N, C-alpha and C positions, 0 to 999 in steps of 0.2 A: 281775914286775908291780909298778909303781908304786902308791903309797897311793890317788891319785885313781882309778887303774883298779879297784883293789879296793872302794873305796866306791861306785863306780858299779855294779859287779856285784852288791853286797849290796843297793843301793836298787832295781835292776832286778828282784832276786828277790822283794822285798816287794812292789812294785807289781803285779807278775804275779799275787800272790795276791789283792790287792785287786780287781783289775781285768782279767778275762781277755784284754779287748781291748788291753792294753797293748803288746802286740807290734807293733800296728800304730799306735800312738801315740807310740811313744818317739822318732821323729825329731823330734818338734817340742819335746823337751826337751834332745835331746843333738844332736851333730854331724849335720847333715842336707844332704847335697850339694845337694839340691833347694832347700832355703831359699836357699843361697848363690847357685845360679843365678837364682832368682826375684829376689833383691835386688841381684845384681850391677850391673845398670844403675845404680840409685840410689847404691851404694857408690861406683862409678867416678865418677860426676857429682857426688858431695858432695867426693870428695877433689879434683877437678879444679877444683872452685868454690872450696874453701878455699884451694888454692894461689893462685886467681887473685885473690881476695880481699886476700890477704897481699901479693902483688905489685903490684896496683893501688893497694892503700892505701899502701904504701912508697913508691910513686913519687909519688903525689899528696902525700904529706907534705912532699916536698922543693920543691913548688910553693909560693910564698907567696901569702897571701890579704890583702885589705885590712883583714880583721878576724878576731877569734877565732871559733871555733865558737858561744861562748855570744853574742856580740854579733850574729852573723849571725841565729842562732835569734830573738833579742829583735827584731831588725828585721822579720822574717817575721812573728812573732806580733802585734806592734804594728801592721803595716799592715793586718792583718785584724780590728783592734779587740780582740784578745784580751790586753788588758793584765793581765787577772787571772791568766793562766797563768804560773806561776813556773818559774824555771830553777835548777836545783840541780846541783852537781858530785857524782858518785858514784864509789867506787873500781872498779878493774876496767879492763879494756882492751875496748873495743867493747862495754861493756855499757849503751850508750845506750838509752833507751826513753821513750815517753810514757805516763804514767799517767792514765788518763781518770777514775778515782775522784776522785783528788785534784787534778786539773787542774794537774799538774806535769810539767815536761819534765826529765828526769834525764840528763846527759851526763856520760860517762866524763872523767876529769882531762885525758886527752890531748886529747880532742876539745874540752872546755870552754876551755881555755887555748890551744890551739894556733891559730896564724893560718895556716893551710895549707889548700889545696883539699880535701884530704881531711877536715879538720874541718869546714870550712864545708858540705860537702856532706852529711855524716852529720848535722850538727846541723839542717840545713835539712829533712832526711828526716824527722826525729822532729818537727820542728815541723809538717810536713805532716800527721801525724796528728792533731795538735791541731787543724788546720784541718778535717780530716775531721770530727771530733768535734763541732766548732761548727756544722757544716752538716749533722750528722745522716746523713753519707754511709751509705748503705743496707748496703753490705758490712761496713763497720765496726760497725753497730749489730747486725747478724746474728753478727759474730765475738765481740763483747762477751757476747751472749747465751749463745753456744755454750762460753765459756771454763769455766764450772763443770762442764759435762757432758764436755767434754774432759779436764779435771784429773781428774775422777772415773774416765774410762774409762781413762787412761793408768795409774793407779794400782791399779784393781781387775779390769780386763778380764783380765790374767794369773792372777789369783787364781781368778776362774770358770772360765777355761779349764783350768788345771791341776786344781780341783776336780772339775769335769764330766769330764775324762778319768780321773781315778783313780776315781771313784764311777761311772764309766759312764753319767752323766746328760747325755743330749744336750740337754736345755733349759739346763743351766748352761754348756755350751759354746757354744750360741748366743747366750746372754747375754753371755758374754765377747766373742764376735766382735762383737755390737752394741754393746758399749761401746767396742770399738776403733774401731769405725766412727765413734764420736762424735769421736775423735782425728783420723780422716781427714778427716772433714767439716770439722773446724775447720781443717785444713791447706789444703784445698780453698778454702774461703772466705778464708783469710789471704792468698792469692796476689793477687787484685785490690787488697786493701787496701795491700799492700806496694808494689805496681806505681804505683798511684795516687799514694802518698806522694811517691814518687821523681819522679814526673811534675810534682806540685805543687812540689817542691823545686826542680826545675830551672827551671820557669817562674817562681817567686818570686824566686828569685837572680838571673835575667837581667833581669826587670822592675824590681827595686829597684836594679839597677846593682852589685850586690855582686861580680858576676863578669862577665867579658866572654867573648866566644865562644871565646878560647882556654883560659880557665879552665873553661867549659863542658865541653870535651874531658875534662879529669880528673875533673870533678865525675861526669859521665856513666859513665866507667870504673868509678869506685868503686861507684856505685849500681848499675849493671848487674851487677857482679861479685856485690854483695851479693844481688841478686834471684836469682841462679842457686842461692844456698843454700837460699832458700825453695822453689824447684822442686825441689831435690834433696830436701828434708824431705817434700815433699807426695809425691814419687814413692815415696819410701820407705815411707810409711805406707799408700799405696794397695797397693803390692806385697806388704807385710806382710798387710794385709787378705786380698787375693787368695789368699795363700799359706794363710792359716788356713782360708779357706773350702774352697780346693781340697783341702787336707790332711784334713779332716773329712769332707766329702763324698765324697771319692774311698774314704777307709778305711771309711765305712759301708756302701758299696756291696758 
């Protein structure tokens, strides 16, 4: 028996003393085939989405654009009168994002400098978030409000779940499930925000003459592939929440 197995047995025995119901809750902490069955669709979708993002991004990187990602984003922002929104380069790959608090568009170095359809599409997508912010796009407003609860829920939901199970306290377990529900809610609200930003990006790039119909094909592929990663993340959070509810209610019966 390896060290990990011995430690697991020792941990199991201590938990059984603390909580007689541990025998029915153990699967939530260790390998539980039901958990993987629940999340298998999300895992498979996430893997496929990541592969598609890499392939479409690599393909669109090879197609030249008339300007860099930063220049395209600047054109989109200026056309909407958002001259005050700054654009900054940040380290990392595909680390691009819009910060609504500081009103800053941060683009990864590859997107910031690259004169490719991939860079232009991603930069315009992030500029689309700035347009949403300026127009008080309702789902974005809700998402921004939900951010603190989602951050808190992602960090403390597991603590409450584990504490509730160890102590045999259903209220703590339901509290943990509710906190994780905040994460799932954030992911659901995030979907229309991301889809709308991509739609705005494509419309703005075309209306400003930055890309033509041929360029739109590559931009659309990149943004559509990225959208599937958000779908996968949302599906994963919803299935995880469903798993927690199912496991706890089933074991309590």
